[in-house]
N, C-alpha and C positions, 0 to 999 in steps of 0.2 A: 460377405466374408467378415468374420470377427476381427476387431481392431488388432488383436494380438497376432493374428495370422497375416496381416497386411505387410508388404515390404515397407521398409523405412523410407521416409522422404529423403530425397537427395540433399545432402548437407549444404551444398552451394546454391542450389536452385530448386525450390519446392515444386516448381512446375515440371521439372525433369522427373522428379519423384512421382508426380501424378501421372505422367506419361508411362512410366515404368509400371505403375499399378494398373493403368488402363490396358496396357499390352498384356498383362496377366489376367485380364478379364474382370477387373474390379469396377463394377458399375458406379460405385460411390466416387471413384476418381474421375470418371467421365462426367458425373454430375458436378463435381468441383470444377472441372475444366469448363463446363457450360457456364457456371457462375462467373468465372473469370472472363471468358471470351465471348459469351453470348451477347451481351449488350454492345461491345464495340463492333462485333461482326454484324449485328443487326443494323447499327448506324452506318457502317461501311456499305452494306448491301442496299440500304435505303437510298443513300447518296448515289450509288453507282447504277442501281436498277430502277429507281424511282417508283417502286411499287412495294407496299408493305408485305403482301403475300409472297412476292419473290424474295424479299429480304429475309423473311422467316424461313423460306426454303433454303436460302443460302446458309443460314446458321445451322440448320439441320444437316445439310449436305457436308459442310465443313467439319462439323463435330463427328459425323459418321465416318468420314474419311480419316479424321484424326484418330479415332478409336481403332479403326482397322489398320492404320499404318503406324500406330504408336511405336511398335518395335523397330521401325525403320529410322526413327529420329536419331540424328547424329549431332551431339552437342558441339562438336568442333566446327560445324558448318554454320552455326548461328544460334540465336536464342530461340526458345520455344515460340515466342511471339512472331519472330521472323518466319518461322516454319508455318505457323498457323495462317499468317497472311499470304504466304506463297500459295498455300492450298486454296485460300479464299480467292486469290487472283484468278486461278484457273477455274474455280467454280463460277465466278462472275461471268467469265467469258462463255462457259458452257450454258449458263442460264440465259445469258443475252442471246445466244444462238437459238435457244429453244423458245424464246419469247413469242407468244402468240401474236399474230398480225393485228388483232383487235386492240392490243395495248399500245398506246402511242409511245414512240421511242424518243420524244422530245427531251425528257429529262436527262437522257444519256449523252455524254460527249461522243465524239467520233471514236470508233474502236481503237484507232491508233493513239488518240489522246488518252484513252482509258488505260491502255497497256503501258504507255509512257508514264502516266501518273502512278500506276501500280508498281512499275519497276522502280520508280523513285522512292516509293514507300518501303519496298523490300530492301533497296540499297541503303536507305537511311537507317533501317533497323540493323543491317549488317555492319555499317560503320559504327553504330552505337555499341554493338557487340564487340567490335574491334577495340573501341575506346575502353570498354570494361576490362580488357586484357592488360591495359597499361598499368604501371605503378601509380599510386595516388599522386605522387609528385609530378609525374609526366602528364597525367590527365589534368591536373590543376593548372599547369602552365599553359597547356593548349586551350583550356576553357577560358582562362584570363585573356589570352591573345586573340583567339578566334571567335569566341562567343561574346566576350565583353569588350573586345576591341582595344585592349590596353597595349601600350608599347612595351618593349622589353624593359626599358628604364622604369616605367610605371609598375611593372610586375615585380621588379627587384625591390622597389620601394615598398609595395604592398606586402611582399613575402619576407621583407627584411633580410634579403640575401644579396651577395654581390652580383653585379650585372653579368659577369662572366659565368656565374652559376646558372643564371636564367638562360643565357645563350646556349650553354651546353645542354641544359635540360630540354630546351626547345628542339635542338638538333636531334638528340637521342629520342625524344618523344615522337617526333615526326618519323624517324627511322623505324621505331618500334610499331608505330601506327601503320606504316606502309607494309611492314612484314605481317602484322596481324590481318590486314585487309587482304593481302595476297593469300594467306592461309584460308581465309573465308571466301576467296574468289570474287572480291569486289574491289573497285578502285576508290580511294578516298576522295 
């Protein structure tokens, strides 16, 4: 498809634009998605399946499903990355079930542990998407408190704002985060 006939990229998230183009049949968009997600999916598959051939099959399976399901993506439910790794989670389980008996299963954790770890990955991506919905001030105060471990007094000093402002920003940031997480169907 000539460049002038392609749909425009999504202004807020170029990956959403790539999905839109892929849903319209643009193979270049699928190639671009492969460039973004191929290496992390391969690494994910190699760690989970313990076999380079199965890891390659995982990448192929996920990108094929992504292409065929691109029109179903709902940005309100999470980032493109979250959606891609949700597809990958299901594909890993499918590939693990089809695994030939001749391939040793030692590198794989128990299926329950695998599902738990994948659920944590998807949950972390969803929480990250919820944090992206917060105002910069709210995100900053939560990062300083929960990532850097600063006290509210330390945050007030660093941001050069009154302690009461930090307390109210923290309160409203947590409230907004809970709401965003509820909208995305995940608990913080």
